[in-house]
DRENKEZA-179425 format. One line per field, with one value per residue: residue in three letters; x, y, z of N, C-alpha, C in turn. Coordinates in pm, whole numbers, plus 50000, padded with zeros to 5 digits. Each point is the difference from the previous one (the first is absolute). Example, Ala and Ser with C-alpha at 12.3 -4.5 7.8 and 13.67 -1.06 7.14 Angstrom:
2
residuo = [ALA  SER]
n_X = [51319  49965]
n_Y = [49431  50105]
n_Z = [50780  49928]
ca_X = [49911  50082]
ca_Y = [50119  50119]
ca_Z = [50000  50006]
c_X = [50090  49923]
c_Y = [50120  50109]
c_Z = [50000  50073]
END
This chain:
286
residuo = [MET  SER  SER  PRO  ASP  SER  SER  PRO  THR  GLN  SER  VAL  ALA  ASP  SER  PRO  THR  PRO  PRO  SER  LEU  ILE  LEU  TYR  GLY  VAL  LEU  VAL  ILE  ALA  SER  VAL  GLY  LEU  ILE  ALA  ILE  ALA  PHE  GLY  PRO  VAL  SER  GLN  ASP  TRP  SER  GLY  ILE  LEU  GLN  ASN  LEU  ALA  THR  GLU  ILE  PHE  GLY  ALA  VAL  LEU  ILE  LEU  ILE  LEU  VAL  GLU  ARG  ARG  LEU  ARG  ALA  SER  GLU  ILE  SER  GLN  LEU  ARG  GLY  LEU  THR  ARG  ARG  THR  HIS  HIS  THR  LEU  LEU  SER  ILE  ILE  ARG  PRO  ASP  ILE  ARG  PHE  ALA  LEU  ALA  TYR  THR  ARG  ILE  VAL  GLU  GLN  HIS  LEU  GLU  SER  VAL  THR  SER  ALA  VAL  TYR  LEU  VAL  ARG  PRO  ARG  LEU  GLY  GLY  LEU  LEU  ASP  GLU  HIS  PRO  ASN  GLY  PHE  ILE  LEU  LEU  SER  PRO  PRO  GLY  GLY  GLY  LYS  SER  THR  LEU  VAL  ARG  GLN  ILE  VAL  ALA  ARG  GLN  ALA  ASN  LEU  VAL  ILE  ASP  ALA  PRO  ALA  GLU  ALA  ALA  VAL  PRO  VAL  LEU  VAL  GLN  MET  TYR  HIS  TRP  MET  GLU  GLY  GLY  PRO  ILE  GLU  ASN  LEU  LYS  ARG  ALA  ILE  ARG  GLN  TYR  TYR  PRO  ILE  SER  GLU  ARG  THR  PHE  ARG  LYS  LEU  LEU  LYS  ARG  GLY  ARG  LEU  LEU  CYS  VAL  PHE  ASP  GLY  LEU  ASP  GLU  PHE  ALA  ASP  GLN  ASN  HIS  ALA  ALA  ARG  GLU  LEU  GLU  HIS  PHE  ARG  LEU  ALA  TYR  PRO  TYR  VAL  PRO  MET  ILE  VAL  THR  THR  ARG  PRO  TYR  VAL  THR  THR  HIS  GLN  LEU  ASN  LEU  PRO  THR  VAL  GLU  ILE  PRO  PRO  LEU  SER  ASN  GLU  GLU  ALA  ARG  ALA  LEU  ARG  GLU  ILE  LEU  SER  GLU  LEU  GLU  SER  LYS]
n_X = [47697  49880  50007  49876  50010  50068  50046  49943  49883  50066  50067  49881  49927  50101  49996  50115  49933  50008  50106  49934  49932  49919  50032  49982  49887  49970  50041  49934  49894  50012  50022  49897  49929  50050  49972  49879  49989  50036  49926  49945  49978  50058  50064  50123  50034  49919  50051  50118  49984  49948  50096  50089  49947  49994  50122  50033  49934  50051  50119  49976  49954  50102  50081  49938  50006  50125  50032  49933  50055  50114  49981  49962  50104  50073  49946  50014  50122  50021  49949  50070  50108  49977  49979  50106  50071  49954  50023  50117  50019  49949  50074  50103  49950  49988  50117  49942  49978  49983  49924  49944  49987  49975  49917  49943  50002  49968  49919  49950  49997  49959  49914  49977  49999  49927  49944  50035  50024  50109  49954  50034  49950  50053  49884  50040  50054  49983  50036  49973  50012  49955  50085  50088  49967  49913  49969  50133  50076  50066  50061  50085  50053  50124  50028  49971  49905  49934  49915  50028  50130  49985  49921  50093  50091  49933  49987  50128  50032  49920  50058  50112  49963  49968  50110  50054  49939  49951  49947  50123  50112  50043  49932  50131  49983  50092  49979  50059  50031  50116  49934  49978  49882  49906  49927  49937  50025  49867  49986  50093  49936  49882  50049  50054  49885  49927  50110  49964  49877  49902  49928  49897  49905  49926  50097  50026  49872  49988  50112  49956  49874  50062  50060  49970  50021  50126  49963  50089  50012  50077  50061  49944  50130  49974  49897  49939  49877  50104  49962  49967  50114  50062  49923  50027  50126  49991  49932  50089  50098  49935  49985  50127  49959  49942  50018  50101  50069  50087  50058  50072  50092  50041  50096  50027  49936  49899  49999  49991  49937  50102  50048  50120  50045  50103  50061  50115  50037  50080  50092  50058  50034  50118  49968  49875  50049  50094  49909  49926  50108  50030  49872  49990  50118  49957  49886  50074  50074  49875]
n_Y = [64666  49963  50122  50052  50048  50101  50027  49882  50062  50056  49884  49942  50084  49998  49876  50033  50079  49875  50021  50066  49905  50106  50036  49873  49999  50120  49953  49887  50067  50079  49891  49942  50114  50006  49871  50022  50106  49920  49916  50121  50105  49950  50090  49949  50123  50065  49919  50010  50134  50002  49915  50071  50114  49943  49954  50121  50057  49913  50014  50133  49981  49919  50088  50099  49923  49964  50129  50035  49896  50037  50128  49959  49915  50102  50084  49904  49975  50133  50010  49891  50049  50117  49934  49923  50106  50066  49890  49986  50132  49992  49889  50066  50096  49918  49933  49972  49885  50079  50085  49895  49932  50117  50042  49882  49970  50127  49987  49885  50056  50113  49926  49925  50118  50044  49880  50029  49872  50035  49890  50044  49883  50033  49944  50041  49882  50076  50090  49897  49972  50123  50030  49918  50054  50042  49874  50007  49994  49892  50091  49903  50016  49954  50007  50127  49924  50099  49915  50059  50002  49875  49966  50067  49938  49887  50033  50039  49891  49930  50070  49984  49873  50009  50069  49911  49901  50104  49991  49953  50059  49885  50049  50021  49893  50052  49873  50056  49870  50057  50081  49874  50061  50023  49895  49992  49948  50002  49968  49910  49970  50016  49934  49911  50007  49994  49924  49999  49946  50085  49894  50030  49948  50094  50091  49959  49984  50120  50045  49948  50033  50110  49943  50117  49897  50038  49884  50064  49873  50083  49879  49905  49975  50131  49933  50021  50004  49945  49883  50063  50070  49886  49941  50102  49995  49869  50016  50092  49919  49903  50088  50035  49910  50117  49990  50060  49893  50064  49884  50057  49905  49934  49925  50000  50114  49928  50000  49865  50037  50082  49889  50050  50045  49920  50106  49940  50092  49999  49919  50085  50059  49951  50049  49953  49886  50012  50036  49900  49924  50048  49986  49880  49975  50058  49932  49894  50042  50024]
n_Z = [92319  49957  49947  50007  49880  50053  49877  49961  50032  50100  50023  49974  50074  50090  49947  49941  49915  49954  49923  49905  49935  49989  50126  50039  49929  50053  50118  49974  49952  50108  50073  49937  50014  50125  50006  49944  50079  50103  49930  50014  49919  50111  50074  50003  50046  49916  49911  50061  50005  49874  49966  50070  49947  49880  50026  50047  49899  49912  50059  49998  49876  49976  50060  49934  49892  50031  50025  49889  49941  50060  49962  49880  50000  50049  49910  49907  50050  50006  49878  49966  50065  49940  49885  50028  50041  49893  49926  50064  49981  49877  49979  50059  49922  49897  50012  50116  49932  49894  50067  50060  49884  49945  50096  50015  49871  49987  50103  49956  49881  50056  50068  49893  49940  50103  49986  49875  50017  50068  50061  49879  49972  49884  49992  49879  50026  50109  49910  49919  50130  50022  49903  50057  50119  49908  50033  49999  50109  50039  50072  49971  50121  50017  50129  49975  49942  50058  50062  50117  49967  49955  50103  50067  49928  50022  50129  50001  49933  50081  50097  49930  49989  50128  50024  49917  50067  50068  49879  49974  50040  50052  50103  50020  50079  50080  50038  50103  49985  50034  49914  49962  49997  50089  49963  49885  49879  49993  50128  49981  49888  50059  50102  49916  49934  50111  50002  49872  49982  50035  50025  49925  50074  49944  50009  50124  50025  49946  50055  50113  49981  49960  50103  50059  50082  50011  50055  50075  50037  50067  49997  49925  49986  49999  49946  50117  49948  49941  50049  50112  49997  49967  50094  50082  49960  50016  50113  50028  49960  50064  50098  49974  49910  49974  50130  49936  50040  50077  50029  50095  49998  50106  49943  50130  49968  50048  49867  50002  50114  49979  49947  50024  49883  50013  50048  49978  50085  49895  50053  50084  49888  49965  49880  50010  50046  49907  49908  50050  50007  49878  49962  50060  49944  49888  50015  50036  49895  49962]
ca_X = [49862  49938  49936  49947  50064  49928  49922  50022  49935  50079  50118  49959  49953  50108  50106  50001  49938  50105  49985  49907  50060  50023  50131  50102  50007  50064  50143  50062  50005  50105  50131  50018  50026  50136  50092  49991  50073  50143  50057  49978  50110  50045  50141  50028  49982  49856  49948  50026  49917  49862  49988  50003  49875  49895  50020  49959  49854  49944  50026  49912  49866  50000  50002  49870  49903  50026  49960  49854  49947  50018  49906  49866  49994  49988  49866  49904  50015  49940  49855  49950  50003  49894  49872  49987  49975  49865  49909  50005  49937  49855  49957  50006  49886  49878  50004  50079  50102  50115  50059  50074  50113  50107  50053  50062  50123  50105  50055  50073  50122  50092  50042  50095  50126  50065  50045  50075  50121  50127  50041  49914  50065  49922  49988  49903  49929  49879  49926  49870  49923  49856  49961  49994  49894  49912  49907  50075  50095  50063  50142  50075  50139  50055  50023  50097  50007  49958  49859  49933  50048  49941  49859  49993  50023  49877  49900  50038  49972  49855  49954  50022  49898  49873  50007  49985  49869  49927  49871  50019  50102  49963  50063  50077  49985  50101  49966  50107  49931  50027  49908  49865  49920  49879  49926  50058  50073  49932  50020  50141  50024  49949  50091  50124  49971  49970  50123  50048  49896  49868  49921  49865  49963  49945  50110  50077  49926  49994  50130  50018  49915  50044  50138  50086  50098  50110  50017  50132  50012  50144  50047  49907  50074  50010  49871  50008  49933  50018  49897  49876  50013  49995  49860  49930  50037  49939  49857  49994  50030  49885  49889  50032  50097  50059  50093  50135  50052  50139  50030  50141  50025  50119  49965  49950  49860  49907  49917  49933  49858  49978  49976  50062  50134  50109  50124  50103  50112  50126  50095  50087  50122  50122  50014  49900  50039  50113  49946  49926  50097  50061  49900  49984  50122  49994  49898  50051  50107  49943]
ca_Y = [50021  50090  50117  50085  50129  50105  50084  49950  50081  50121  49970  49978  50125  50096  49954  50082  49943  49963  50060  49929  49930  50098  50062  49902  49993  50122  49992  49899  50059  50103  49936  49946  50115  50046  49904  50022  50123  49977  49933  50084  50090  50088  49980  49881  50033  50003  49864  49929  50059  49959  49856  49987  50052  49903  49884  50039  50010  49866  49935  50059  49944  49864  50009  50048  49890  49903  50061  50009  49866  49971  50083  49947  49874  50037  50054  49889  49925  50079  50001  49869  49997  50088  49931  49891  50056  50056  49887  49946  50097  49990  49873  50007  50080  49923  49869  49999  49896  50053  50101  49928  49928  50094  50059  49896  49945  50102  49999  49875  50011  50085  49927  49896  50066  50047  49889  49904  49957  50018  49867  49979  49914  49993  49862  50022  49879  49990  50125  49989  49890  50026  49983  49856  49943  50115  49973  49999  49891  49990  50027  49930  50041  49985  50129  50087  49972  50117  49996  50126  50103  49976  50037  50147  50041  49971  50099  50129  49992  50002  50137  50077  49961  50060  50143  50014  49949  49981  49935  49860  49927  49960  50081  49909  50013  49917  49965  49930  49900  50017  50103  49947  50018  49919  50004  49927  50077  50124  50101  50040  50078  50136  50067  50034  50114  50121  50056  50100  50087  49949  49937  49968  49859  49982  49998  49878  49886  50013  49959  49858  49920  50013  49950  50117  50007  49904  49974  49944  49960  49976  49937  49903  49925  50081  49994  49899  49878  50011  49921  50078  50114  49949  49968  50128  50056  49919  50036  50132  49984  49934  50095  50104  49934  50092  50088  49941  49993  49957  49963  49965  49921  49915  49874  49892  50022  49930  50097  49932  50033  50126  49966  50102  49959  50030  50051  50001  50088  49925  50056  50106  49960  50047  50144  50070  49988  50090  50137  50018  50017  50133  50101  49991  50052  50146  50049  49988  50097  50136]
ca_Z = [50038  49907  50060  49895  49979  50072  49909  49866  49898  49977  49923  49861  49942  49990  49910  49880  49880  49905  49867  49912  49886  49892  50024  49964  49853  49951  50031  49912  49865  50002  49996  49864  49912  50023  49937  49855  49970  50022  49883  49883  49962  50108  50032  50080  50140  50028  49986  50126  50106  49978  50032  50146  50053  49967  50087  50135  50004  49989  50129  50101  49978  50054  50146  50043  49985  50107  50128  50002  50024  50142  50074  49983  50075  50141  50023  49994  50124  50107  49981  50041  50146  50047  49976  50097  50133  50001  50005  50136  50090  49982  50058  50146  50045  49980  50064  50125  49999  49927  50087  50104  49943  49970  50122  50083  49940  50005  50137  50015  49921  50074  50120  49962  49967  50121  50085  49921  50069  49929  49954  49884  49902  49876  49953  49892  49958  50081  49986  49932  50059  49993  49860  49975  50083  50026  50110  50123  50020  50131  49986  50104  50013  50136  50066  49933  49856  49923  49958  50035  49907  49869  49994  50001  49861  49926  50041  49941  49856  49982  50030  49878  49903  50042  49970  49855  49956  50126  49981  49962  50075  50136  50104  50086  50145  50065  50138  50072  50081  50142  50047  49986  50120  50001  49876  49889  49898  49960  50104  50001  49879  50023  50094  49928  49911  50076  50055  49906  49945  50038  49895  50046  49986  49867  49903  50023  49947  49854  49948  50029  49912  49861  49987  49983  50107  50000  50144  50029  50140  50015  50124  50059  50102  50121  50069  50105  49954  49855  49932  50007  49909  49863  49971  49984  49869  49895  49997  49935  49857  49939  49999  49902  49912  49904  50071  50005  50137  50017  50138  50018  50118  49994  49933  50085  50033  49912  49926  49890  49998  49930  49859  49914  49954  50094  49944  50103  49970  50006  50098  49950  49931  50067  49975  50081  50140  50021  49998  50124  50109  49987  50040  50146  50060  49989  50092  50136  50022  50006]
c_X = [49940  49933  49954  50075  49916  49914  50021  49938  50082  50120  49966  49963  50114  50111  49995  49937  50108  49977  49908  50076  50027  50136  50113  50019  50071  50151  50071  50012  50110  50138  50029  50032  50141  50103  49999  50076  50150  50066  49975  50121  50034  50146  50017  49979  49852  49939  50019  49913  49855  49978  49999  49869  49885  50010  49954  49848  49936  50021  49910  49858  49990  49995  49864  49894  50016  49954  49849  49938  50012  49903  49859  49984  49985  49862  49896  50005  49935  49848  49940  49996  49889  49864  49979  49969  49861  49896  49994  49931  49848  49946  49996  49887  49872  49997  50087  50111  50125  50071  50083  50125  50118  50064  50077  50133  50113  50064  50083  50133  50104  50053  50104  50135  50075  50055  50078  50131  50123  50052  49906  50076  49909  50000  49895  49924  49871  49907  49861  49910  49850  49949  49985  49884  49901  49901  50070  50090  50046  50149  50074  50144  50046  50020  50109  50010  49950  49854  49926  50044  49935  49854  49983  50026  49874  49892  50032  49971  49851  49944  50019  49895  49866  49999  49982  49862  49913  49867  50014  50093  49953  50081  50075  49978  50097  49962  50118  49934  50030  49919  49855  49925  49878  49924  50073  50072  49933  50024  50145  50040  49953  50090  50127  49979  49987  50120  50050  49891  49864  49927  49864  49973  49950  50111  50083  49931  49994  50131  50021  49919  50045  50143  50101  50096  50106  50037  50131  50009  50143  50031  49900  50068  50009  49868  50003  49939  49999  49893  49866  50004  49990  49856  49918  50027  49937  49850  49979  50020  49883  49881  50020  50105  50068  50097  50137  50058  50142  50021  50148  50016  50132  49961  49936  49852  49911  49905  49917  49851  49970  49977  50044  50134  50108  50123  50102  50115  50129  50095  50088  50120  50121  50017  49901  50036  50116  49953  49924  50094  50063  49903  49983  50121  50000  49898  50048  50106  49948  49952]
c_Y = [50102  50114  50091  50130  50109  50084  49954  50086  50123  49970  49977  50133  50097  49958  50078  49929  49968  50066  49917  49932  50095  50068  49904  49993  50120  49994  49898  50055  50106  49937  49940  50113  50053  49907  50019  50125  49979  49932  50076  50090  50099  49970  49878  50027  49997  49860  49921  50052  49954  49853  49978  50046  49903  49878  50030  50006  49861  49923  50052  49945  49859  50000  50044  49890  49898  50054  50006  49864  49962  50080  49943  49868  50028  50052  49890  49919  50074  50001  49866  49988  50085  49934  49890  50053  50059  49890  49941  50093  49993  49871  50006  50084  49918  49874  50002  49895  50045  50105  49934  49934  50093  50055  49897  49953  50103  50003  49874  50006  50085  49929  49894  50060  50039  49887  49896  49967  50028  49868  49960  49920  49989  49856  49999  49875  49980  50120  49986  49893  50021  49990  49852  49933  50110  49977  49994  49878  50000  50014  49940  50048  49971  50137  50081  49980  50114  50002  50129  50114  49985  50043  50152  50056  49978  50103  50137  50003  50008  50138  50090  49968  50062  50148  50024  49957  49973  49929  49852  49923  49970  50079  49907  50030  49902  49981  49924  49904  50013  50114  49953  50012  49909  50017  49924  50090  50133  50111  50050  50075  50144  50075  50044  50119  50128  50054  50115  50098  49942  49939  49963  49851  49972  49992  49874  49880  50003  49954  49850  49913  50004  49951  50111  50021  49892  49979  49927  49973  49952  49938  49909  49923  50077  50004  49884  49867  50003  49922  50074  50117  49955  49965  50127  50061  49920  50027  50134  49986  49934  50094  50108  49947  50093  50099  49934  50006  49945  49971  49964  49922  49925  49862  49895  50014  49930  50099  49933  50036  50131  49980  50113  49948  50047  50045  50006  50089  49920  50062  50106  49940  50051  50151  50080  49994  50094  50145  50029  50023  50139  50109  50001  50057  50153  50058  49996  50105  50142  50033]
c_Z = [49907  50074  49889  49989  50064  49907  49858  49893  49968  49912  49855  49934  49975  49906  49871  49882  49898  49864  49912  49887  49884  50018  49966  49849  49940  50022  49911  49858  49992  49994  49864  49902  50017  49937  49849  49959  50013  49882  49870  49974  50111  50028  50090  50149  50038  49991  50130  50113  49987  50033  50152  50062  49975  50091  50143  50012  50001  50132  50110  49987  50058  50153  50054  49993  50113  50135  50011  50029  50147  50086  49993  50075  50149  50032  49999  50128  50116  49989  50039  50152  50059  49984  50102  50139  50011  50010  50141  50098  49991  50060  50152  50057  49996  50085  50126  50001  49926  50084  50110  49943  49974  50127  50083  49941  49998  50138  50022  49926  50073  50124  49966  49963  50127  50086  49923  50069  49916  49948  49887  49896  49878  49950  49887  49960  50080  49980  49942  50057  49988  49856  49967  50075  50038  50113  50135  50012  50145  49980  50119  50002  50142  50063  49929  49851  49913  49960  50034  49909  49864  49995  50010  49860  49916  50034  49939  49851  49973  50028  49879  49894  50034  49967  49850  49951  50122  49986  49969  50092  50142  50102  50096  50148  50065  50147  50060  50099  50149  50061  49995  50132  49994  49870  49890  49902  49966  50101  50000  49874  50019  50098  49929  49908  50081  50076  49913  49955  50037  49879  50058  49979  49859  49894  50015  49939  49847  49936  50018  49903  49855  49979  49984  50117  49978  50147  50024  50150  50021  50136  50066  50113  50132  50077  50099  49957  49847  49923  50000  49902  49854  49961  49979  49862  49887  49990  49930  49849  49928  49990  49893  49902  49901  50064  50003  50141  49998  50148  50008  50130  49984  49950  50089  50034  49898  49934  49892  49991  49928  49850  49906  49951  50096  49924  50113  49957  50010  50102  49936  49927  50079  49984  50085  50148  50033  50004  50129  50118  49995  50046  50151  50071  49997  50098  50145  50032  50016  50140]
END
C-alpha cells in the first residue's frame, strides 16, 4: 500500500552535498601525478607506496562518483514524489471530486487489507481482465471459484491507481448484491460509497457522467429476482455507457441482456486445490 512520506522535503534538504566535479578532477590529477613520480627517480620502496596511494585515491574517486549518482537518483525520486503529492494536494483543495477520490480510496484500500481472506490463490492469468475489457465484463464462476476474491483484487488495484492519478483513474465501488436494498443501481452505488466516506450528490453525479466510477456488482446470483436485477443493470449501463461495470455471478444465471463480454474463471488446478485444502486445514486447527 502506498503511503506518503512523512517529511520528504526534510530528507532532501538534509542530504549531504556531494563533492564537486572540480574536487574529483583534482584527486584524479593527484593520483596520476603520484604514479608519474613513482616511475621517476625514486627508491623502489617509495615507488610501491606511491603506486598504492595513487590506486587508493583513484578507487575512492570512483566510489564517490557511484555514491553521488545514487544519492542524486534518490533525491530526484523524492522530488518527483513531492511534486506529485503537492499537485494532488492542490487539486484536492480546488476540486471536491479529487478530494473525495483520494479520501475514499485510501479508506477502501485499508478496509480491503483488513478483510483479505487467508484463502488467497494467485491466478496471474486473470490479473489483467480490466485492461483487456476496459468497459467491463461479466465474471462467471461456480461456487467457491474465487470470483469475489478476484474482484476485490481488482478493486484494490484500482484504488492504487486512483491514489497515483486521482484526476484520471476511475474510483472503484464494490456493491454486494446480497446487500442490495430498495432502488436501482444508482441508489445502491451511493449507499456502498457512503459506507466508507460521505459523498455529495453533485460529486457523485459528476463522477458518474464523466465515467469516473468503476462499478462492481458482486453476486448477481444472490439477488432474489435475478432477471429484474439484470434488467436494472442493463438500463444503468445504457444510461452511462462510459462507466465501466463488472458483474459476477454463477454460470447458470442468464446475463445475455447485459451485453458485456463474459469471462469464466477456470476450475482450480490440482495444485491450487491442494493448496486450498492445506490452508483450510491450518485454519481449522487454530
